[in-house]
C-alpha positions as CSV (number, residue, x, y, z in Angstrom):
1,M,85.0,-25.2,88.3
2,P,88.3,-23.8,86.9
3,V,90.0,-24.9,83.7
4,R,88.7,-28.4,82.8
5,N,91.2,-31.2,83.2
6,R,90.3,-32.6,79.8
7,L,90.9,-29.2,78.2
8,A,94.3,-29.0,79.9
9,E,95.1,-32.4,78.4
10,M,94.0,-31.2,75.0
11,H,96.1,-28.0,75.2
12,P,99.0,-29.2,73.1
13,E,96.6,-30.5,70.4
14,I,94.6,-27.2,70.3
15,T,97.9,-25.2,70.2
16,A,99.0,-27.2,67.2
17,W,95.7,-26.4,65.5
18,R,96.1,-22.7,66.3
19,R,99.7,-22.6,65.0
20,D,98.7,-24.3,61.7
21,L,96.0,-21.7,61.2
22,H,98.6,-19.0,61.9
23,E,100.9,-20.3,59.3
24,H,98.2,-20.2,56.6
25,P,96.3,-16.9,57.1
26,E,93.4,-16.0,54.8
27,L,91.5,-12.7,54.4
28,Q,87.9,-11.7,54.8
29,Y,85.5,-14.1,53.0
30,D,88.3,-15.9,51.0
31,L,88.8,-18.7,53.6
32,P,88.8,-22.0,51.6
33,R,91.5,-23.7,53.7
34,T,90.4,-22.3,57.1
35,S,86.7,-23.0,56.7
36,G,87.5,-26.4,55.2
37,I,89.6,-27.3,58.2
38,V,86.8,-26.2,60.6
39,V,84.2,-28.2,58.7
40,D,86.4,-31.4,58.7
41,M,87.2,-31.1,62.4
42,L,83.6,-30.5,63.4
43,K,82.5,-33.6,61.5
44,T,85.3,-35.6,63.0
45,F,84.3,-34.5,66.5
46,G,80.8,-35.8,65.9
47,C,78.8,-32.6,65.6
48,D,75.1,-33.3,64.9
49,E,75.0,-30.9,62.0
50,V,77.8,-29.0,60.1
51,V,76.8,-26.4,57.6
52,P,79.4,-24.5,55.5
53,G,78.6,-21.4,53.4
54,I,76.6,-19.4,55.9
55,G,77.4,-15.8,55.3
56,I,79.4,-16.7,52.2
57,S,82.1,-18.7,53.9
58,G,81.1,-19.0,57.6
59,V,80.6,-22.4,59.2
60,V,77.8,-23.5,61.6
61,G,78.1,-26.5,63.8
62,V,75.3,-27.9,66.0
63,I,75.8,-30.0,69.1
64,H,72.8,-31.4,71.0
65,G,73.1,-32.2,74.7
66,R,72.2,-35.4,76.4
67,K,68.8,-33.9,76.6
68,T,67.1,-31.1,74.6
69,A,63.9,-30.9,76.7
70,S,64.8,-27.4,78.0
71,G,64.5,-26.1,74.4
72,K,67.4,-23.7,75.1
73,V,69.8,-22.8,72.3
74,I,73.0,-21.0,73.0
75,G,75.3,-19.6,70.2
76,L,79.0,-19.4,70.5
77,R,81.0,-17.3,68.0
78,A,84.6,-17.2,66.8
79,D,86.1,-15.1,63.9
80,M,88.4,-16.8,61.4
81,D,90.0,-14.1,59.1
82,A,93.5,-12.6,59.2
83,L,94.8,-9.1,58.2
84,P,96.8,-7.8,55.2
85,I,100.0,-7.4,57.2
86,D,103.6,-8.7,56.8
87,E,104.5,-10.6,60.0
88,I,107.7,-9.7,61.9
89,T,107.5,-11.9,65.0
90,G,110.1,-14.4,63.8
91,V,108.3,-17.4,65.5
92,E,108.8,-20.8,63.9
93,Y,105.1,-20.9,62.9
94,S,105.1,-17.5,61.2
95,S,102.8,-16.8,58.3
96,R,103.9,-18.5,55.1
97,T,102.0,-16.0,53.0
98,P,103.6,-12.7,52.4
99,G,101.2,-9.8,53.1
100,K,98.9,-11.8,55.3
101,M,99.1,-12.4,59.0
102,H,96.9,-13.4,61.9
103,A,97.7,-10.1,63.7
104,C,94.5,-10.0,65.7
105,G,94.4,-13.5,67.2
106,H,91.5,-14.9,65.2
107,D,93.5,-18.1,64.8
108,G,93.4,-18.3,68.5
109,H,89.7,-17.6,68.8
110,T,89.0,-20.3,66.2
111,A,91.2,-22.8,67.9
112,I,89.5,-22.0,71.3
113,L,86.0,-22.6,69.9
114,L,87.2,-25.8,68.2
115,G,88.6,-27.0,71.5
116,A,85.3,-26.3,73.2
117,A,83.4,-28.0,70.4
118,K,85.5,-31.2,70.8
119,Y,84.9,-31.2,74.6
120,L,81.2,-30.5,74.2
121,T,80.7,-33.3,71.7
122,E,82.6,-35.7,74.0
123,T,80.6,-34.9,77.2
124,R,77.3,-33.4,76.0
125,N,76.8,-32.5,79.7
126,F,73.9,-30.1,79.1
127,D,70.2,-30.0,78.3
128,G,69.7,-28.0,75.1
129,T,71.6,-27.2,71.9
130,V,74.8,-25.4,71.2
131,V,75.2,-23.6,67.9
132,L,78.8,-22.8,66.9
133,A,79.3,-19.9,64.6
134,F,82.7,-19.7,62.9
135,Q,82.6,-16.3,61.2
136,P,84.4,-14.8,58.2
137,A,85.3,-11.3,57.4
138,E,85.4,-9.6,60.8
139,E,88.2,-7.4,59.6
140,G,86.2,-4.8,57.7
141,G,83.9,-7.2,55.8
142,A,80.9,-7.3,58.2
143,G,80.9,-11.1,58.2
144,G,78.8,-11.1,61.4
145,K,76.1,-9.3,59.6
146,A,76.4,-11.6,56.7
147,M,75.8,-14.7,58.9
148,V,72.8,-13.0,60.6
149,D,71.3,-12.1,57.3
150,D,71.9,-15.6,56.1
151,G,69.8,-17.1,58.9
152,L,72.2,-17.9,61.7
153,M,69.8,-16.9,64.4
154,D,66.5,-17.9,62.9
155,R,67.4,-21.1,61.1
156,W,68.9,-22.6,64.3
157,G,66.7,-20.9,66.8
158,V,69.6,-19.2,68.6
159,Q,68.3,-17.5,71.8
160,E,71.6,-16.0,73.2
161,I,75.0,-15.4,71.7
162,Y,78.4,-15.2,73.3
163,G,81.9,-14.4,72.0
164,L,85.4,-13.5,73.2
165,H,88.4,-11.6,72.0
166,N,92.0,-11.7,73.3
167,M,93.3,-8.4,74.8
168,P,97.0,-7.5,74.8
169,G,98.0,-5.5,77.8
170,F,95.8,-7.4,80.2
171,P,97.4,-10.2,82.3
172,A,97.2,-13.6,80.4
173,G,94.0,-15.4,81.4
174,Q,92.4,-12.3,83.0
175,F,88.7,-11.8,81.9
176,A,87.3,-8.3,81.6
177,I,83.8,-7.3,80.6
178,R,81.2,-4.5,81.1
179,E,77.5,-4.1,80.6
180,G,76.4,-1.8,77.8
181,A,78.7,-0.3,75.3
182,L,82.0,-2.1,75.1
183,L,83.4,-1.3,71.7
184,A,82.7,1.7,69.4
185,S,80.8,2.0,66.2
186,A,83.0,2.5,63.1
187,D,81.8,4.7,60.2
188,E,83.9,6.0,57.3
189,F,83.6,9.1,55.1
190,E,85.1,10.1,51.8
191,I,85.0,13.8,50.8
192,T,85.8,14.9,47.3
193,V,86.5,18.6,46.9
194,T,86.4,20.1,43.4
195,G,87.6,23.6,42.6
196,K,89.6,25.1,39.8
197,G,93.1,24.0,39.3
198,G,95.9,26.2,37.9
199,H,99.3,27.7,38.3
200,A,100.6,28.0,41.9
201,A,102.0,31.4,41.1
202,M,98.5,32.7,40.1
203,P,96.3,31.5,42.9
204,H,93.8,34.3,42.3
205,T,92.8,32.6,39.0
206,T,92.0,29.3,40.8
207,I,89.8,27.8,43.5
208,D,92.4,26.2,45.6
209,T,91.2,22.8,46.7
210,T,94.1,22.2,48.9
211,L,93.2,25.3,51.0
212,V,89.5,24.3,51.0
213,A,90.2,20.7,52.0
214,S,92.5,22.0,54.8
215,Q,89.8,24.2,56.1
216,I,87.4,21.2,56.0
217,V,89.9,19.1,58.1
218,V,90.0,21.9,60.7
219,A,86.3,22.4,60.7
220,L,85.7,18.7,61.2
221,Q,87.4,18.9,64.6
222,S,84.6,21.2,65.7
223,V,82.1,18.3,65.4
224,V,83.6,16.9,68.6
225,S,84.7,20.1,70.3
226,R,81.6,22.2,69.7
227,N,78.7,19.7,69.0
228,I,79.3,16.8,71.4
229,D,78.9,16.9,75.2
230,P,82.4,16.9,76.7
231,L,81.3,13.8,78.6
232,G,80.5,12.0,75.4
233,N,82.8,9.8,73.4
234,V,83.3,10.6,69.7
235,V,86.4,10.5,67.5
236,V,86.6,12.1,64.1
237,T,89.8,11.5,62.3
238,V,90.9,12.4,58.7
239,G,93.4,9.7,57.9
240,S,94.0,10.4,54.2
241,F,94.5,13.7,52.3
242,H,95.2,13.2,48.6
243,T,95.5,15.9,45.8
244,D,95.4,15.2,42.1
245,S,98.8,17.0,41.8
246,V,102.3,15.9,42.7
247,A,104.0,19.1,41.5
248,S,105.0,22.0,43.8
249,N,103.9,24.6,41.2
250,V,100.4,23.3,40.6
251,I,97.2,24.0,42.4
252,A,95.1,20.8,42.4
253,H,91.8,20.7,40.7
254,E,90.5,18.0,43.1
255,V,91.3,16.7,46.6
256,T,90.0,13.6,48.3
257,L,89.8,13.2,52.1
258,K,89.1,9.9,53.8
259,G,88.4,9.4,57.5
260,T,86.6,7.6,60.3
261,V,84.1,8.4,63.0
262,R,84.0,6.3,66.2
263,T,81.5,6.6,69.1
264,L,80.1,4.5,72.0
265,D,76.6,6.2,71.7
266,P,74.2,5.5,68.9
267,D,72.6,8.9,69.3
268,L,76.0,10.6,69.0
269,R,76.7,8.5,66.0
270,D,73.7,10.0,64.3
271,L,74.6,13.5,65.4
272,A,78.2,13.2,64.1
273,Q,76.9,12.2,60.7
274,E,74.4,15.0,60.6
275,R,76.9,17.6,61.5
276,I,79.6,16.3,59.0
277,E,77.1,16.2,56.1
278,A,76.0,19.8,56.9
279,L,79.4,21.3,57.8
280,V,81.5,20.1,54.9
281,P,79.3,21.5,52.0
282,A,79.0,24.8,53.9
283,T,82.7,25.1,54.3
284,A,83.4,24.3,50.7
285,Q,80.7,26.7,49.5
286,A,82.3,29.5,51.5
287,Y,85.5,29.2,49.4
288,G,83.7,28.7,46.1
289,A,84.3,25.0,45.7
290,T,81.9,22.1,45.3
291,V,82.0,18.9,47.4
292,N,80.7,15.4,47.5
293,V,80.4,13.7,50.9
294,D,80.1,9.9,50.9
295,Y,79.3,8.8,54.4
296,I,79.4,5.0,54.9
297,R,77.8,3.4,58.0
298,G,80.0,0.6,59.3
299,Y,79.9,-1.5,62.4
300,P,77.4,-0.4,65.1
301,V,78.3,0.0,68.8
302,T,79.0,-3.4,70.5
303,V,76.4,-3.4,73.4
304,N,76.4,-6.1,76.0
305,H,73.0,-7.1,77.4
306,P,72.6,-6.8,81.2
307,E,71.5,-10.3,82.2
308,Q,73.9,-12.1,79.7
309,T,76.8,-9.9,80.8
310,K,76.4,-10.8,84.5
311,F,76.1,-14.5,83.5
312,A,79.2,-14.3,81.3
313,A,81.1,-12.6,84.1
314,D,80.0,-15.2,86.6
315,C,81.2,-18.0,84.3
316,A,84.5,-16.2,83.8
317,E,85.0,-15.9,87.5
318,E,84.3,-19.6,88.0
319,V,86.9,-20.4,85.4
320,A,89.7,-17.9,86.2
321,G,89.0,-17.1,89.8
322,S,88.4,-13.4,89.1
323,V,86.9,-11.1,86.5
324,I,86.9,-7.3,85.9
325,R,83.2,-6.5,85.6
326,D,83.5,-2.8,84.8
327,T,86.4,-2.6,82.3
328,K,86.7,0.6,80.3
329,P,85.1,0.6,76.9
330,V,87.5,1.0,73.9
331,M,87.2,2.7,70.5
332,P,88.0,-0.1,68.1
333,A,84.9,-1.7,66.5
334,E,83.7,-5.3,66.3
335,D,81.1,-6.8,64.0
336,F,79.9,-9.1,66.8
337,S,77.7,-6.0,67.4
338,F,75.4,-7.2,64.6
339,M,74.9,-10.5,66.4
340,L,74.1,-8.6,69.7
341,E,71.6,-6.5,67.8
342,A,69.9,-9.7,66.6
343,R,69.9,-11.6,70.0
344,P,70.8,-10.8,73.6
345,G,74.3,-11.9,74.6
346,A,77.7,-10.7,75.7
347,Y,81.3,-10.2,74.5
348,I,84.2,-10.6,76.8
349,F,87.9,-9.8,76.7
350,L,90.5,-12.4,77.6
351,G,93.9,-11.1,78.6
352,N,96.8,-11.9,76.2
353,G,99.7,-10.7,78.3
354,D,102.5,-8.3,77.4
355,T,102.6,-8.5,73.6
356,A,102.2,-6.0,70.8
357,Q,98.8,-4.7,70.3
358,C,96.3,-6.3,67.8
359,H,96.9,-5.2,64.2
360,H,100.7,-4.8,64.8
361,P,103.1,-6.9,62.7
362,A,104.8,-8.1,66.0
363,Y,101.6,-9.2,67.6
364,D,101.8,-12.7,69.1
365,F,98.9,-14.8,70.5
366,D,99.6,-16.4,73.9
367,D,98.8,-20.1,73.6
368,D,98.7,-20.4,77.4
369,I,95.2,-18.8,77.4
370,I,93.7,-21.4,75.2
371,P,92.4,-23.7,78.0
372,V,91.0,-20.7,79.8
373,G,89.0,-19.6,76.8
374,C,87.8,-23.1,76.0
375,S,86.7,-23.6,79.6
376,W,84.7,-20.4,79.6
377,F,82.7,-21.4,76.5
378,V,82.0,-24.9,78.1
379,T,81.0,-23.4,81.4
380,L,78.5,-21.0,79.6
381,C,76.8,-24.0,78.0
382,E,76.7,-26.3,81.1
383,R,75.6,-23.5,83.4
384,R,73.0,-22.0,81.1
385,M,71.6,-25.4,80.1
386,P,72.1,-27.6,83.2
387,L,71.2,-31.3,83.3
388,E,68.6,-31.9,86.0
């Protein structure tokens, strides 16, 4: 069954919800308006249970089917938070809050899941229970982990979990998925190099931290080029280099480097951390400096489970007529990974057409894909939990 007629009818209404959320973006866990709207709407739809405050500011909604004899419980997830970006799209529903923008389409994801929720409460054409997870803080706050830690899976007996993300550059409405690693892990490091500052004209009396830190930046590139199999996928990037001096005639006493490590392989993730923590102190010591390495584990690899991936792809094909089943993995990260570590499930991309990439101030969500996303969520539930 393609896009449901009822969802096509609801399209203008859901679009209005999405644009309202877009005008009022909120960040990470600070989502009083957004989560409040979600709670009110779920109650209005007639959800059997609506619980705010899961994972600090997440919202859980529960919908029972006409029957629950199957005992099946399917989780559906949408992220709600925006980004600290100034919008430049010029659309009439642009962000009203300077420095905040839905530049990743989470307003669209939330509206899509709300549309599916309204449909499912109206029809209840399934045998089992649907658990809706409206998640905070995907953008760097690990809200997915917070909801899992707060009992999302265990309290409501979730057996499988599914989510979607819009994908600029893919044709609007085109689904794409793959079994196994789909998005990378994301770790961060902060390296503080301490030497002996002094006059730039007398470098022999100093331990030049700028030189040492530069050698560390170069050495870090060997983690990938000389420690990782060329067929592996690892990125090590130093994104910030900051000295404690702003003068041209001063050798800094201290330098701080910040960077990220991305990979699609958990074993390579461990290897990269091990090599960085060994290589950086050795490089600093060779130049007489001391160093502190603070390595912060972030989001794990997003790994789709085999059975659930095939099922999600089959449902996508039923809705859209086609699906890319072996799309290439990408190196951004996603905290839905924590949910996939807790329960089997799958994460799918939904094409957003020819717009700026996510996290760009000119990014624009394509409202035409809303009924497609809603229909995919509904099809998952009705096919996984069919009424006899």
